[in-house]
N, C-alpha and C positions, 0 to 999 in steps of 0.2 A: 310692264303695266303696273300702275300703282294699286295698292289695296287700301283697306279702310284705315290702316295706320299711317298712310302717307309714305311708306317705304317702297322703293322700287324692288320688284322681285323678278328674277330672270326666268324667261319662259323655256330655257333649255336645261339648266341645271337646278332651277328652283331655289337658288340661294338669293339672299337679300343684298341690296347695295349696288346692283348693276342690272342692266337689261341684256337681252339676247345679243344685240349688236356688239356689246363690249364684253361678252362672256369669255374669260380666259380659258376655260375648259373647251369651249367650242373652237376657239382659235387654235389651241394646241392640237385638237383632233384634226382640224383641217390641214395644219402644217404637216402632221404625221401622214395623213392620206396623200398629201401632195408629193411626198417622197416615195411612198409605197404604191399608191394607185393614182397617178397623175390624171387619169381620165374619169375618176370618180365623180358622180353627179354633184356631191357637196362641194368639191373643188371648183367644178365648172360654174356652179351657181354663185359661189363667193367671188370668183373672178368677174362674172357678169355684173354683180352688184358694185364691185370696185370700179369697173369701167364706167358704169353709169354715174357714180359719184365723181369721178374724174371729169367726165363730160360736162356735168352740171357746174363743176367748179371752174373749168377752163373755158366753157362755152360763153356765148354772148349773153349779156343780161337781158331779161325780158320784163317789160313793165306790166305789172298786174292791172294798172288802171286802163291802159290801152287795150289789154286783153278783154276787159269787161265792157268797155264803151265803144270798141271799134265797130264799124259797119260791115256786115257780111251778107253774102248772097248764097243761097243753098245751091247744091249741084244741079238740080233739075232746072231751076230758073236761069242759072248761068249758061247752061248749055243751049237754052232756047232764046237767049238774047243775041241780037245782031252786034256787029263790031261797033257801030256807032252807039248803041245802047250800053254796051260795056264801057266805052269811053266816058259816056255821060254819067255812069253810075259812080265814078270815082273809085272803082275797085280794080284790082288786078287778079289774075288767075293764080290760085294757090296750087301747090304741088304736094306730093307725098312727103316732102321734107319741110312742109310748113311747120314753123316752130310752135304753133298753137296746137297742133295735133288733132285738129277737127276735120275728120275725113268726110263729114257730111257737108262741109262748106267748100265751095269751089272759088267764089269771089271774095277777096278780102280787101279791106280799105287800104288805099295807098298812103304812104307817108308823105304829107304835103308840108309839114312844119320843119322837119329836120333836113329837107332837101335831098334825101337819098332816093326818093321814089320807090323805096322798097316796102316791105310789109311793116305795118305800123307797130311800134312798141319794142323793136329789137334794138339793143345797144344802149338803153338808158334805164334808170331806176325810177320808181314811182315818185320819189322826192323831187327829182330833177325833171319830171315829165312836163314838157311844154304844153301838151294837150290838156293836162289837168289844170295847169295855171290859166290857160285860155278859157276853159270852161268855167272856172271860178270867176274870172273877170267878166265873162258874158252874163253869168247868172247874177252877179253883183250889179251889173248895169241894168238888167231887167227889173230887179227889185228896187233899185234907185228910182227908175222912171215911175214905177207903180206907187212908190211912197210919196213922191212929189205930188202925184195926183191925189193921193189920200190926204196929204197935209192941206192942199188947197181946198178940197171938199170939206174937210173938218172945220177949217177957218171960215169958209163961206157960209156954212150951215150952222156954225156954233156948236159943234160936237166936241165936248170936252168936259173936264171936271166942273161940277156945279150945274150942268144942264140937267133938266128933269125930262122924263120920258113918258111916252104913251105906248102901252103894250098892244100888240096885234090882237084883234078880236078872236081869232081862231087858236089862241094859245091857252094853256092851262093857267098860266099866271094871271091872265086877264080876268078869269072868273074869281080869282082870289083877291086881286088888287086892281079893280077896274077904274079907280079914281085917277084921272090924268094928273101927272106931276107928283104922285105919291113916292116915286123912287127917283133919286138923284144920282148921277154918275159920279163915282168917287175914285175910279182908277181906269186907265186904258192900258190894255196889254199890247203895247206898241210892237213888240217883236212878232206878233201874229199877223200884223198887217203887211201887205206887199208880197207875201209868199203864196197867195192863192193862185190857182191855175186859171180861174175864170171869175168874173164879177158875180155871177149867180151863186158861187160858193159862199159869199158873204151873207146870204140870206139866213143861213143856219150856223154861221161861225160866230161863236161868242168871243168878242174881243174887248169887252168892257165889263166893269163891275159896277152895279147900281145898288145903292143902299136905301132903305126906307127912310124918309125924312125924320121920322121919330127916333131913329137909331143912329143918326149921324155922329153924335158925340158919345155914343155908348161904346166903350172899348171891347165889349163882348156882346154884339148884337144878338137879338133873339133869333131862334131858328126860323128860317124862311124869310128873313128880312134882308138878306143879302143875295143878289141874283147876278149871275153871269149873263150878260145880254149881248145882242147883236147891234150892228150899226142900223140906224133908221132906214127902213125899206124905201122911203120916199126920197132918200138922198143917194141911192145907188144908181149907177148908170145902166139901168135895165129898161128895155122896151116893154110895152104891154104884153107882147107875145112871150117875152122872157118870164114875166111875172106869172103868166098863165101856165107855162110849161115847167117852170122850175119847181123842184121838190121843196116843200116847206113842212118842217116837223112841228107838230103841236106840243112836243115835249121840250122844244127849245124856247127859251125866253126871248122871243123876237120882239124888237122894237119897231112899231109902225111909224112913229114920228116923234119929234121933240116937242115938249110942252113949253119949256123955256130954254133959251140958248146960253151957252157959255161965252165969255168974252175972249177976244183974240189973244189978249195978254195971258190969260189962264191956260189957253191951249198951247201957246208957244212955250210957256214955262214948264209944261208937263212933258215935252218932247225930249227923250233921252239924247245925250251927246252922241253924234255919229249915226243916229237912226236914219235920217233923211238920205245919207250917202250909202247906207247899207254897209257901213264900215265898222259898226259896233261888234263886239266879241260874240254876242249871242247870235246875231244874224250870220256871221261868218261860220260859226260852229254849226248852225242849221244847214247852211249851204254844203259844208264839208260832209255832214252826216248823210245828206241826200245823194251827193255824188259818189260817196264811198260805200253806200249801202250794200251793193252787190259785189264789191271788190274783195277778193280773197287775199288779204295781205295783213301782215302784222303791224304795218305802219299806217293804219287808217287815220290816226289822229295827228299825223305829222305832215 
């Protein structure tokens, strides 16, 4: 275990430069006990640890991504499912030798991609995991479809750099700047668009930057003259019921509508390369961070 100086100190002999697993004094003592007292508990414990290390080194590789994302059914539910329900679940019955070691789980997801029909995740690494690659492709496709809709909406409604906004009446910024068109959109945070789980989330999601028209050419705008704002509420694909039930924060600088529109040329010129296809680096990084959030692995970024 390391100390404040950053030097490893052994938990057995107390000397610096090595830990307990590599302690020469401990190894010498165990070898002496092996000759004098073969049944000593220290000898047995060391042999058990060595056997576990060998099993890990020679056993099948287990994918940490599959372990995290696989589908499972707990023991109680599995025992109460009929045979047809078990088949429809896409799971198979686990045993005491289940490589995941989860004794509370009885049904574990079958392997459908590798063609073995065995328990998912055995025999491949996280880098080569086809399930991980399939999930990345699926999420990329979902974001691509969402962004195509976003791009069409923004062009049709003139949402882009140069457009001026009208703030919602129930926001704090409206009481400070109630004049329509006082703020103009100067930037769009494109990488935030397309990742939302539901359209209603965009009511409070700040995806654009608006600057007061008097500060447009000021390299250091005055305090409170730059706002992070939402998409116009009247351009979102929400029903009247959605608008009534959706949560709306008064602390968010929500835009109710546009006062003036941006041209299609300005909007298209502001779209980053690869954004519409969800192939840009920032989007792919966000997809990876989401999928790997709960995966316990040293290769999250790979």
